[in-house]
MARLODO-949864 format. One line per field, with one value per residue: residue number from 1; residue in three letters; z, y, x of N, C-alpha, C in turn. Coordinates in Angstrom, 1 decimal, decimal comma, always signed. Layout:
% MARLODO-949864
resi	[NUM | ...]
resn	[ALA | ...]
npz	[Z | ...]
npy	[Y | ...]
npx	[X | ...]
capz	[Z | ...]
capy	[Y | ...]
capx	[X | ...]
cpz	[Z | ...]
cpy	[Y | ...]
cpx	[X | ...]
This chain:
% MARLODO-949864
resi	[1 | 2 | 3 | 4 | 5 | 6 | 7 | 8 | 9 | 10 | 11 | 12 | 13 | 14 | 15 | 16 | 17 | 18 | 19 | 20 | 21 | 22 | 23 | 24 | 25 | 26 | 27 | 28 | 29 | 30 | 31 | 32 | 33 | 34 | 35 | 36 | 37 | 38 | 39 | 40 | 41 | 42 | 43 | 44 | 45 | 46 | 47 | 48 | 49 | 50 | 51 | 52 | 53 | 54 | 55 | 56 | 57 | 58 | 59 | 60 | 61 | 62 | 63 | 64 | 65 | 66 | 67 | 68 | 69 | 70 | 71 | 72 | 73 | 74 | 75 | 76 | 77 | 78 | 79 | 80 | 81 | 82 | 83 | 84 | 85 | 86 | 87 | 88 | 89 | 90 | 91 | 92 | 93 | 94 | 95 | 96 | 97 | 98 | 99 | 100 | 101 | 102 | 103 | 104 | 105 | 106 | 107 | 108 | 109 | 110 | 111 | 112 | 113 | 114 | 115 | 116 | 117 | 118 | 119 | 120 | 121 | 122 | 123 | 124 | 125 | 126 | 127 | 128 | 129 | 130 | 131 | 132 | 133 | 134 | 135 | 136 | 137 | 138 | 139 | 140 | 141 | 142 | 143 | 144 | 145 | 146 | 147 | 148 | 149 | 150 | 151 | 152 | 153 | 154 | 155 | 156 | 157 | 158 | 159 | 160 | 161 | 162 | 163 | 164 | 165 | 166 | 167 | 168 | 169 | 170 | 171 | 172 | 173 | 174 | 175 | 176 | 177 | 178 | 179 | 180 | 181 | 182 | 183 | 184 | 185 | 186 | 187 | 188 | 189 | 190 | 191 | 192 | 193 | 194 | 195 | 196 | 197 | 198 | 199 | 200]
resn	[UNK | UNK | UNK | UNK | UNK | UNK | UNK | UNK | UNK | UNK | UNK | UNK | UNK | UNK | UNK | UNK | UNK | UNK | UNK | UNK | UNK | UNK | UNK | UNK | UNK | UNK | UNK | UNK | UNK | UNK | UNK | UNK | UNK | UNK | UNK | UNK | UNK | UNK | UNK | UNK | UNK | UNK | UNK | UNK | UNK | UNK | UNK | UNK | UNK | UNK | UNK | UNK | UNK | UNK | UNK | UNK | UNK | UNK | UNK | UNK | UNK | UNK | UNK | UNK | UNK | UNK | UNK | UNK | UNK | UNK | UNK | UNK | UNK | UNK | UNK | UNK | UNK | UNK | UNK | UNK | UNK | UNK | UNK | UNK | UNK | UNK | UNK | UNK | UNK | UNK | UNK | UNK | UNK | UNK | UNK | UNK | UNK | UNK | UNK | UNK | UNK | UNK | UNK | UNK | UNK | UNK | UNK | UNK | UNK | UNK | UNK | UNK | UNK | UNK | UNK | UNK | UNK | UNK | UNK | UNK | UNK | UNK | UNK | UNK | UNK | UNK | UNK | UNK | UNK | UNK | UNK | UNK | UNK | UNK | UNK | UNK | UNK | UNK | UNK | UNK | UNK | UNK | UNK | UNK | UNK | UNK | UNK | UNK | UNK | UNK | UNK | UNK | UNK | UNK | UNK | UNK | UNK | UNK | UNK | UNK | UNK | UNK | UNK | UNK | UNK | UNK | UNK | UNK | UNK | UNK | UNK | UNK | UNK | UNK | UNK | UNK | UNK | UNK | UNK | UNK | UNK | UNK | UNK | UNK | UNK | UNK | UNK | UNK | UNK | UNK | UNK | UNK | UNK | UNK | UNK | UNK | UNK | UNK | UNK | UNK]
npz	[+54,0 | +55,2 | +53,3 | +54,4 | +56,8 | +59,4 | +59,1 | +60,8 | +59,5 | +60,3 | +63,5 | +64,9 | +62,5 | +60,7 | +58,2 | +56,0 | +53,8 | +50,9 | +48,4 | +45,9 | +47,3 | +49,7 | +53,0 | +55,0 | +58,4 | +60,7 | +63,8 | +66,0 | +65,9 | +66,7 | +65,4 | +61,9 | +59,8 | +58,3 | +54,9 | +55,1 | +57,8 | +57,2 | +55,2 | +56,8 | +58,9 | +57,5 | +55,0 | +52,6 | +51,9 | +50,4 | +47,7 | +47,2 | +47,2 | +45,2 | +43,0 | +42,9 | +40,7 | +41,0 | +42,1 | +41,6 | +42,5 | +45,3 | +48,0 | +50,2 | +53,0 | +52,8 | +54,1 | +52,6 | +51,8 | +50,5 | +48,6 | +45,8 | +44,7 | +42,2 | +39,9 | +38,1 | +38,5 | +40,3 | +41,9 | +43,4 | +45,2 | +46,4 | +44,4 | +42,1 | +40,7 | +38,6 | +38,7 | +36,4 | +35,1 | +35,5 | +38,0 | +38,4 | +35,7 | +34,3 | +35,8 | +35,2 | +34,7 | +36,9 | +39,1 | +40,6 | +42,1 | +43,7 | +45,0 | +46,5 | +48,0 | +49,8 | +51,0 | +52,6 | +54,8 | +58,3 | +59,3 | +57,4 | +56,1 | +56,9 | +54,6 | +51,5 | +49,3 | +46,0 | +43,5 | +40,5 | +37,3 | +34,0 | +31,2 | +28,6 | +28,5 | +30,1 | +32,6 | +36,0 | +39,0 | +41,8 | +45,3 | +46,7 | +46,3 | +43,9 | +41,7 | +39,3 | +39,8 | +42,3 | +45,1 | +44,9 | +42,8 | +39,0 | +36,3 | +35,8 | +37,9 | +38,0 | +36,2 | +37,0 | +36,9 | +37,1 | +37,3 | +37,0 | +37,2 | +34,5 | +35,0 | +37,0 | +37,6 | +35,3 | +36,2 | +35,3 | +35,0 | +37,4 | +40,0 | +42,5 | +46,0 | +47,5 | +45,6 | +44,5 | +46,6 | +46,9 | +44,4 | +44,9 | +47,3 | +46,3 | +44,5 | +46,3 | +47,5 | +45,1 | +44,9 | +47,1 | +49,6 | +52,8 | +53,2 | +55,2 | +58,5 | +59,6 | +61,5 | +65,0 | +66,7 | +69,5 | +72,8 | +75,5 | +78,3 | +81,8 | +83,3 | +81,5 | +81,4 | +83,9 | +84,3 | +82,5 | +83,4 | +85,8 | +85,0 | +83,9]
npy	[-216,1 | -218,3 | -221,5 | -224,2 | -223,0 | -222,3 | -220,1 | -217,6 | -216,2 | -214,4 | -213,7 | -216,7 | -218,2 | -220,5 | -221,0 | -223,3 | -224,1 | -225,9 | -226,7 | -227,2 | -226,9 | -225,5 | -225,3 | -224,3 | -223,7 | -222,9 | -222,2 | -221,5 | -222,7 | -225,8 | -229,2 | -229,7 | -227,1 | -225,6 | -224,7 | -222,9 | -221,7 | -220,6 | -218,7 | -217,1 | -216,2 | -215,2 | -213,5 | -212,6 | -214,2 | -216,8 | -215,9 | -214,4 | -216,2 | -218,0 | -216,3 | -215,6 | -215,4 | -217,4 | -219,5 | -222,6 | -224,3 | -224,8 | -226,9 | -227,4 | -228,3 | -228,6 | -228,2 | -229,7 | -231,7 | -232,5 | -229,9 | -228,5 | -225,6 | -223,3 | -220,5 | -219,9 | -221,9 | -224,7 | -228,0 | -230,7 | -233,1 | -235,4 | -236,2 | -235,4 | -233,2 | -230,4 | -226,8 | -224,3 | -224,0 | -226,8 | -227,0 | -228,9 | -229,9 | -229,2 | -230,9 | -233,6 | -237,0 | -238,5 | -236,7 | -235,8 | -238,3 | -238,5 | -236,0 | -236,5 | -238,6 | -237,3 | -235,5 | -237,3 | -237,9 | -238,0 | -235,7 | -233,6 | -230,3 | -227,3 | -225,5 | -226,5 | -225,7 | -225,6 | -225,1 | -223,2 | -224,7 | -225,1 | -226,9 | -226,5 | -225,1 | -226,5 | -225,6 | -225,0 | -223,2 | -222,9 | -222,4 | -221,6 | -220,8 | -222,8 | -225,0 | -227,2 | -229,7 | -230,5 | -232,1 | -231,6 | -231,3 | -231,4 | -230,8 | -232,3 | -233,8 | -235,3 | -237,2 | -239,7 | -242,5 | -246,0 | -247,8 | -251,0 | -254,2 | -256,4 | -259,0 | -258,9 | -259,0 | -257,2 | -254,1 | -252,7 | -250,0 | -247,5 | -246,0 | -243,7 | -243,7 | -246,1 | -248,1 | -248,2 | -249,2 | -251,7 | -252,9 | -252,9 | -254,4 | -256,8 | -257,6 | -258,2 | -260,4 | -262,1 | -262,4 | -264,2 | -263,2 | -263,4 | -262,6 | -259,9 | -260,1 | -259,5 | -256,6 | -256,9 | -255,9 | -253,5 | -254,5 | -253,6 | -252,0 | -253,3 | -250,8 | -249,4 | -250,9 | -250,8 | -248,0 | -247,6 | -249,2 | -248,0 | -245,7 | -246,4]
npx	[+1,5 | +3,9 | +4,6 | +2,6 | +1,9 | -0,2 | -2,8 | -4,6 | -7,3 | -9,3 | -10,9 | -11,8 | -11,5 | -9,7 | -7,2 | -5,7 | -3,1 | -2,1 | -0,4 | -2,5 | -4,8 | -7,0 | -7,9 | -10,6 | -11,5 | -14,1 | -13,6 | -15,2 | -17,4 | -19,2 | -18,5 | -19,0 | -19,3 | -22,2 | -23,5 | -25,4 | -25,0 | -22,5 | -23,0 | -24,8 | -23,1 | -20,9 | -21,7 | -20,4 | -18,3 | -18,4 | -19,3 | -17,2 | -15,0 | -15,6 | -15,6 | -13,0 | -10,2 | -8,2 | -9,4 | -11,0 | -13,3 | -15,4 | -16,0 | -18,6 | -20,8 | -24,1 | -27,7 | -28,8 | -27,0 | -23,7 | -22,1 | -20,8 | -19,4 | -19,1 | -17,8 | -19,8 | -21,8 | -23,2 | -23,0 | -24,8 | -23,7 | -25,0 | -27,0 | -26,0 | -27,1 | -26,9 | -26,7 | -26,5 | -23,2 | -21,3 | -19,1 | -17,3 | -16,4 | -14,1 | -12,3 | -12,2 | -13,7 | -14,0 | -13,9 | -16,2 | -16,8 | -14,3 | -14,3 | -16,7 | -15,8 | -13,9 | -15,5 | -16,8 | -15,0 | -14,1 | -12,9 | -13,1 | -12,7 | -14,6 | -14,8 | -13,5 | -11,1 | -10,4 | -7,9 | -8,1 | -8,3 | -7,5 | -8,3 | -7,8 | -5,5 | -4,2 | -3,3 | -2,9 | -3,5 | -1,7 | -1,9 | +0,3 | +3,8 | +5,0 | +6,4 | +4,6 | +2,1 | +0,2 | -1,8 | -4,4 | -7,3 | -6,9 | -5,0 | -1,7 | -1,6 | -3,8 | -3,6 | -2,3 | +0,2 | +1,4 | +4,1 | +5,1 | +6,7 | +6,5 | +5,9 | +3,8 | +0,3 | -1,6 | -3,2 | -5,5 | -7,8 | -7,2 | -8,7 | -8,7 | -7,3 | -7,8 | -8,5 | -6,0 | -4,5 | -5,6 | -4,7 | -2,0 | -1,8 | -2,8 | -0,9 | +1,2 | +0,0 | +0,1 | +2,8 | +3,2 | +3,0 | +1,1 | -2,3 | -3,2 | -4,3 | -7,7 | -8,4 | -8,8 | -11,7 | -11,3 | -11,1 | -13,1 | -11,5 | -11,3 | -11,8 | -13,2 | -15,5 | -16,4 | -17,0 | -18,9 | -20,9 | -21,5 | -22,7 | -25,1]
capz	[+54,9 | +54,8 | +52,9 | +55,3 | +58,0 | +59,8 | +59,4 | +61,2 | +58,6 | +61,2 | +64,6 | +64,7 | +61,2 | +60,4 | +56,8 | +55,9 | +52,4 | +50,8 | +46,9 | +45,0 | +48,1 | +50,8 | +54,1 | +55,9 | +59,4 | +61,6 | +65,1 | +67,0 | +65,7 | +66,9 | +64,2 | +60,5 | +59,7 | +56,9 | +54,0 | +55,8 | +58,9 | +56,7 | +54,7 | +57,8 | +59,5 | +56,5 | +53,8 | +51,4 | +51,8 | +49,4 | +46,6 | +47,0 | +47,0 | +43,9 | +42,0 | +42,7 | +39,6 | +41,3 | +42,7 | +40,7 | +43,1 | +46,9 | +48,7 | +51,5 | +53,2 | +53,0 | +54,7 | +51,7 | +51,5 | +49,9 | +47,6 | +45,1 | +44,2 | +41,2 | +39,7 | +37,2 | +38,8 | +41,5 | +41,8 | +44,5 | +45,0 | +46,6 | +43,2 | +41,0 | +40,1 | +38,4 | +38,3 | +35,7 | +34,7 | +36,3 | +38,7 | +38,2 | +34,5 | +33,9 | +36,5 | +34,8 | +34,7 | +38,2 | +39,8 | +41,6 | +43,1 | +44,4 | +46,1 | +47,5 | +49,1 | +50,5 | +51,8 | +53,7 | +55,8 | +59,5 | +59,5 | +56,2 | +56,6 | +56,6 | +53,4 | +50,8 | +48,2 | +45,1 | +42,5 | +39,2 | +36,4 | +32,6 | +30,5 | +27,4 | +28,5 | +31,1 | +33,7 | +37,3 | +39,9 | +43,2 | +46,3 | +47,3 | +45,2 | +43,6 | +40,2 | +39,2 | +40,3 | +43,3 | +46,2 | +44,5 | +41,3 | +37,9 | +35,7 | +35,7 | +39,2 | +37,7 | +35,2 | +37,5 | +36,2 | +38,0 | +36,6 | +37,6 | +36,5 | +33,6 | +35,5 | +37,9 | +36,7 | +34,9 | +37,1 | +34,5 | +35,4 | +38,9 | +40,4 | +43,9 | +46,7 | +48,0 | +44,7 | +44,2 | +47,7 | +46,4 | +43,4 | +45,5 | +48,1 | +45,3 | +44,0 | +47,5 | +47,7 | +44,1 | +45,1 | +48,2 | +51,0 | +53,2 | +53,3 | +56,6 | +59,4 | +59,9 | +62,7 | +65,8 | +67,5 | +70,6 | +73,8 | +76,4 | +79,7 | +83,0 | +83,9 | +80,7 | +81,5 | +85,1 | +84,1 | +81,7 | +84,4 | +86,7 | +84,3 | +83,4]
capy	[-216,8 | -219,5 | -222,7 | -225,1 | -222,5 | -222,1 | -218,7 | -217,2 | -215,1 | -213,6 | -214,4 | -218,0 | -218,7 | -220,9 | -221,3 | -223,9 | -224,2 | -226,9 | -226,9 | -226,6 | -227,0 | -224,7 | -225,7 | -223,2 | -224,2 | -222,1 | -222,8 | -221,1 | -223,5 | -227,2 | -230,1 | -229,2 | -226,0 | -225,9 | -223,6 | -221,9 | -221,1 | -219,8 | -217,6 | -216,0 | -215,5 | -214,4 | -213,5 | -212,2 | -215,2 | -217,8 | -215,3 | -213,8 | -217,3 | -218,6 | -215,4 | -215,4 | -216,0 | -218,5 | -220,7 | -223,4 | -224,7 | -224,8 | -227,9 | -227,1 | -229,3 | -227,9 | -229,0 | -230,9 | -232,7 | -231,8 | -229,1 | -227,9 | -224,3 | -222,6 | -219,3 | -220,0 | -222,8 | -225,5 | -229,4 | -231,4 | -234,5 | -236,4 | -236,7 | -234,9 | -232,3 | -229,4 | -225,7 | -223,5 | -224,8 | -227,8 | -226,6 | -230,1 | -230,1 | -229,2 | -231,8 | -235,1 | -237,8 | -238,9 | -235,6 | -235,9 | -239,3 | -238,0 | -235,2 | -237,1 | -239,4 | -236,4 | -235,1 | -238,3 | -238,0 | -237,3 | -234,3 | -232,9 | -228,9 | -226,6 | -225,4 | -227,3 | -224,8 | -226,2 | -224,0 | -223,1 | -225,6 | -225,0 | -228,1 | -226,0 | -224,7 | -227,5 | -224,9 | -225,0 | -222,2 | -223,1 | -221,4 | -221,3 | -220,7 | -224,0 | -225,6 | -228,4 | -229,7 | -231,7 | -231,8 | -231,3 | -231,9 | -230,6 | -230,8 | -233,4 | -234,7 | -236,0 | -238,3 | -240,6 | -243,7 | -247,0 | -248,7 | -252,0 | -255,4 | -257,1 | -260,3 | -258,8 | -258,9 | -255,8 | -253,6 | -252,2 | -248,6 | -247,4 | -244,7 | -243,4 | -244,4 | -247,5 | -249,0 | -248,5 | -250,1 | -253,1 | -253,5 | -253,3 | -255,7 | -258,0 | -257,9 | -258,7 | -261,9 | -262,9 | -262,7 | -265,1 | -262,6 | -263,6 | -261,4 | -259,4 | -260,7 | -258,4 | -256,0 | -257,2 | -254,9 | -253,2 | -255,1 | -252,4 | -252,4 | -253,3 | -249,5 | -248,8 | -251,5 | -250,2 | -246,6 | -247,7 | -250,0 | -247,0 | -244,6 | -247,3]
capx	[+2,3 | +4,9 | +3,9 | +2,3 | +1,6 | -1,7 | -3,1 | -5,8 | -7,8 | -10,1 | -11,1 | -12,6 | -11,4 | -8,4 | -7,0 | -4,4 | -3,0 | -1,3 | -0,4 | -3,6 | -6,0 | -7,0 | -8,9 | -11,0 | -12,4 | -14,7 | -13,2 | -15,9 | -18,7 | -18,9 | -18,6 | -18,7 | -20,3 | -22,8 | -23,5 | -26,3 | -24,2 | -21,5 | -23,8 | -25,3 | -22,1 | -19,9 | -22,3 | -19,6 | -17,2 | -18,5 | -19,3 | -15,8 | -14,1 | -15,7 | -15,3 | -11,5 | -9,5 | -7,4 | -10,4 | -11,9 | -14,3 | -15,4 | -16,9 | -19,3 | -21,9 | -25,3 | -28,5 | -29,2 | -25,8 | -22,4 | -22,3 | -19,7 | -19,9 | -18,1 | -18,1 | -21,0 | -22,8 | -23,1 | -23,3 | -25,1 | -23,0 | -25,9 | -27,7 | -25,4 | -27,9 | -26,1 | -27,2 | -25,7 | -22,2 | -20,8 | -17,9 | -16,3 | -16,4 | -12,7 | -11,5 | -12,1 | -14,9 | -13,9 | -13,9 | -17,3 | -16,7 | -13,2 | -14,7 | -17,7 | -15,0 | -13,3 | -16,7 | -17,2 | -14,0 | -14,6 | -12,2 | -13,2 | -12,9 | -15,8 | -14,7 | -12,4 | -11,1 | -9,5 | -7,5 | -8,6 | -7,6 | -8,0 | -7,8 | -7,4 | -4,1 | -3,4 | -2,7 | -3,5 | -3,0 | -1,4 | -2,2 | +1,6 | +4,7 | +5,8 | +6,0 | +4,1 | +0,6 | -0,1 | -2,3 | -5,9 | -7,6 | -6,5 | -3,5 | -0,8 | -1,7 | -5,1 | -3,3 | -1,1 | +0,6 | +1,8 | +4,9 | +5,4 | +7,3 | +5,6 | +5,3 | +2,8 | -0,9 | -1,9 | -4,2 | -6,7 | -7,9 | -7,2 | -9,3 | -8,6 | -6,2 | -8,3 | -8,1 | -4,4 | -4,0 | -6,0 | -3,8 | -0,8 | -2,0 | -3,1 | +0,5 | +1,7 | -0,5 | +0,5 | +4,1 | +3,2 | +2,9 | -0,2 | -3,1 | -3,3 | -5,4 | -8,4 | -8,1 | -9,9 | -12,3 | -10,8 | -11,9 | -12,8 | -10,7 | -12,2 | -12,2 | -14,4 | -16,8 | -16,9 | -17,5 | -20,2 | -21,8 | -21,8 | -23,4 | -26,2]
cpz	[+54,3 | +54,3 | +54,3 | +56,6 | +58,1 | +59,9 | +59,8 | +60,4 | +59,3 | +62,4 | +64,4 | +63,2 | +61,0 | +59,0 | +56,7 | +54,2 | +52,0 | +49,2 | +46,3 | +45,9 | +49,1 | +51,6 | +54,9 | +57,0 | +60,3 | +63,1 | +66,1 | +66,9 | +66,0 | +65,6 | +62,8 | +60,3 | +58,3 | +56,2 | +54,7 | +56,9 | +58,2 | +56,0 | +55,7 | +58,6 | +58,7 | +55,2 | +52,5 | +51,1 | +50,5 | +48,1 | +46,3 | +46,6 | +45,4 | +42,7 | +41,8 | +41,5 | +39,7 | +41,8 | +41,7 | +41,3 | +44,7 | +47,3 | +50,0 | +51,7 | +53,5 | +53,8 | +53,9 | +51,3 | +50,9 | +48,8 | +47,0 | +44,3 | +43,2 | +41,0 | +38,9 | +37,5 | +40,2 | +41,1 | +43,1 | +44,3 | +45,3 | +45,6 | +42,0 | +40,0 | +39,9 | +37,9 | +37,6 | +35,0 | +35,7 | +36,8 | +38,5 | +36,7 | +34,0 | +34,7 | +36,2 | +35,1 | +36,2 | +39,4 | +41,0 | +42,7 | +44,1 | +45,5 | +47,0 | +48,4 | +50,1 | +51,6 | +53,0 | +54,8 | +57,0 | +59,8 | +58,4 | +56,7 | +56,3 | +55,2 | +52,6 | +49,5 | +47,3 | +43,9 | +41,3 | +38,2 | +35,0 | +31,9 | +29,1 | +27,4 | +29,4 | +32,3 | +34,9 | +38,3 | +41,4 | +44,2 | +46,9 | +46,1 | +45,1 | +42,1 | +40,2 | +39,7 | +41,1 | +44,5 | +46,0 | +43,3 | +40,1 | +37,5 | +35,9 | +36,9 | +38,9 | +36,9 | +35,9 | +36,7 | +37,3 | +37,2 | +37,5 | +36,7 | +35,7 | +34,0 | +36,6 | +36,9 | +36,6 | +35,7 | +36,5 | +35,2 | +37,0 | +39,4 | +42,0 | +44,7 | +47,2 | +46,7 | +44,2 | +45,4 | +47,4 | +45,6 | +44,1 | +46,4 | +47,3 | +44,8 | +45,2 | +47,6 | +46,5 | +44,3 | +46,4 | +49,6 | +51,6 | +53,4 | +54,9 | +57,3 | +59,7 | +61,4 | +63,6 | +66,6 | +68,8 | +71,8 | +74,9 | +77,6 | +80,7 | +83,4 | +83,1 | +81,0 | +82,9 | +85,2 | +83,4 | +82,7 | +85,4 | +86,2 | +83,9 | +84,4]
cpy	[-217,9 | -220,6 | -223,6 | -224,4 | -222,5 | -220,6 | -218,5 | -215,9 | -214,2 | -214,4 | -215,6 | -218,8 | -219,1 | -221,5 | -222,1 | -224,3 | -225,2 | -227,3 | -226,3 | -226,7 | -226,0 | -225,1 | -224,6 | -223,9 | -223,0 | -222,6 | -222,6 | -221,9 | -224,9 | -227,9 | -229,3 | -228,3 | -225,9 | -224,6 | -222,5 | -221,1 | -220,3 | -218,6 | -216,6 | -215,3 | -214,7 | -214,3 | -213,2 | -213,4 | -216,0 | -217,0 | -214,7 | -214,8 | -217,7 | -217,6 | -215,2 | -215,9 | -217,2 | -219,8 | -221,3 | -223,8 | -224,6 | -225,7 | -227,4 | -228,0 | -228,3 | -228,7 | -230,1 | -231,8 | -231,8 | -231,2 | -228,6 | -226,7 | -223,7 | -221,2 | -219,0 | -221,2 | -223,8 | -227,1 | -229,9 | -232,8 | -235,6 | -236,9 | -236,3 | -234,0 | -230,8 | -228,1 | -224,8 | -224,4 | -225,6 | -227,4 | -227,6 | -230,3 | -230,1 | -230,2 | -233,2 | -235,8 | -238,3 | -237,9 | -235,7 | -237,0 | -239,0 | -237,0 | -235,6 | -238,0 | -238,6 | -235,8 | -235,9 | -238,5 | -237,4 | -236,0 | -233,4 | -231,5 | -228,4 | -226,3 | -226,0 | -226,5 | -225,5 | -225,2 | -224,2 | -223,9 | -225,3 | -226,0 | -227,6 | -225,6 | -225,5 | -226,7 | -224,8 | -223,9 | -222,5 | -222,0 | -221,1 | -221,5 | -222,2 | -224,3 | -226,9 | -228,4 | -230,9 | -231,1 | -231,4 | -231,9 | -230,9 | -230,7 | -232,1 | -234,5 | -235,5 | -237,3 | -239,1 | -241,8 | -244,6 | -247,8 | -249,8 | -253,2 | -256,0 | -258,5 | -260,2 | -258,5 | -257,4 | -255,3 | -253,2 | -250,7 | -248,6 | -246,1 | -244,6 | -244,3 | -245,9 | -248,4 | -249,2 | -249,3 | -251,4 | -253,7 | -253,8 | -254,5 | -257,0 | -258,5 | -258,7 | -260,3 | -262,7 | -263,2 | -263,7 | -264,4 | -262,8 | -262,3 | -261,1 | -259,8 | -259,3 | -257,9 | -256,5 | -255,9 | -254,8 | -253,8 | -254,0 | -252,9 | -252,4 | -252,0 | -249,1 | -249,3 | -251,1 | -248,8 | -246,8 | -248,1 | -248,8 | -246,0 | -245,2 | -247,1]
cpx	[+3,1 | +4,1 | +3,8 | +1,9 | +0,1 | -1,9 | -4,6 | -6,2 | -8,6 | -10,4 | -12,1 | -12,5 | -9,9 | -8,2 | -5,7 | -4,4 | -1,9 | -1,4 | -1,6 | -5,0 | -5,7 | -8,1 | -9,2 | -12,0 | -12,7 | -14,6 | -14,3 | -17,4 | -18,2 | -19,3 | -18,4 | -19,8 | -20,9 | -22,9 | -24,3 | -25,7 | -23,3 | -22,0 | -24,3 | -24,1 | -21,1 | -20,5 | -21,5 | -18,6 | -17,3 | -18,5 | -18,0 | -14,7 | -14,3 | -15,5 | -13,8 | -11,0 | -8,7 | -8,2 | -11,2 | -13,2 | -14,3 | -16,4 | -17,3 | -20,4 | -23,0 | -26,4 | -29,0 | -28,2 | -24,5 | -22,8 | -21,0 | -20,1 | -18,6 | -18,6 | -19,5 | -21,9 | -22,6 | -23,6 | -23,6 | -24,6 | -23,9 | -26,6 | -27,2 | -26,0 | -26,8 | -26,9 | -26,3 | -24,5 | -21,6 | -19,3 | -16,8 | -15,9 | -15,0 | -11,9 | -11,6 | -13,5 | -15,1 | -14,0 | -15,1 | -17,1 | -15,5 | -13,5 | -15,8 | -16,9 | -14,4 | -14,5 | -16,9 | -16,0 | -14,5 | -13,9 | -12,2 | -13,4 | -14,2 | -15,8 | -13,4 | -12,5 | -10,1 | -9,2 | -8,1 | -7,7 | -8,2 | -7,4 | -7,4 | -6,0 | -3,2 | -2,6 | -3,5 | -2,8 | -2,9 | -1,7 | -0,8 | +2,5 | +5,4 | +5,5 | +5,6 | +2,5 | +0,4 | -1,0 | -4,0 | -6,2 | -7,2 | -5,2 | -3,0 | -1,1 | -3,1 | -4,8 | -2,0 | -0,8 | +1,3 | +2,8 | +5,4 | +6,1 | +6,2 | +5,1 | +4,2 | +1,4 | -1,0 | -3,1 | -5,6 | -6,6 | -7,9 | -7,8 | -9,4 | -7,6 | -6,7 | -8,2 | -6,7 | -4,0 | -4,5 | -5,2 | -2,5 | -0,7 | -2,2 | -1,9 | +1,2 | +1,4 | +0,0 | +2,0 | +4,3 | +3,2 | +1,5 | -0,9 | -3,1 | -4,4 | -6,3 | -8,3 | -9,2 | -10,5 | -11,6 | -11,7 | -11,8 | -12,1 | -11,8 | -12,7 | -13,3 | -15,6 | -17,4 | -17,6 | -18,8 | -21,2 | -22,3 | -22,8 | -24,9 | -27,2]
C-alpha cells in the first residue's frame, strides 16, 4: 500500500509501516496481545516474519516479559538472556535498552517489526520505498550527532530521546531560561467527585 497507509492484513489484524519499522496490532483482542495468544491464533506468523529476508527482529510481549525474536535466536529483555544468536547483535550496544524503552510505552504495538540491518555492508532494508535510514534501529540512524555552539557545555554521550531532552533543557538553563515548573496534578471537577461518591 501507500506509505503511511493503514492496511488490514487479515480480519482483526492491522499493519502500519513507517521507514524501517512495522507495527502489527490484533484488534479483536483487548490490550496488548502476548506471544502465547499470537502463537495460538496465528501459528505460522512469527516464524514467517523472523524468516523473512527483510526482517531483522520482532518485539513481542510474552508471559515472561518482553521478547525479541530473530531468525536464529531470541533475547529476553527482562534479564537479557539470549538463546542462539542475539537478534540485537547487529544493532549496537544500546539496542536492548532502546527496545526495552519502546516496550514500556502504553501504546506499544502487539508486534514491533524492525528491518534487517547488516553492519558488514551498512545496509538496512526499509519496509517502504525510500533512500536513507530512519524510523528504527540499524544504519546511519543509529549514529546521530548533535552540532552546537562551542560556548555551550559539551554534553558527552547521549543515548535516547530523554537524554537529548535533558541536554537541550540544560543548555536553556545555562543560557538563563528558567526551569519549567513541574506540572500540577489535575484537580478532579465537582462532577467527577460527585460521580465517585455516588459509586462508593
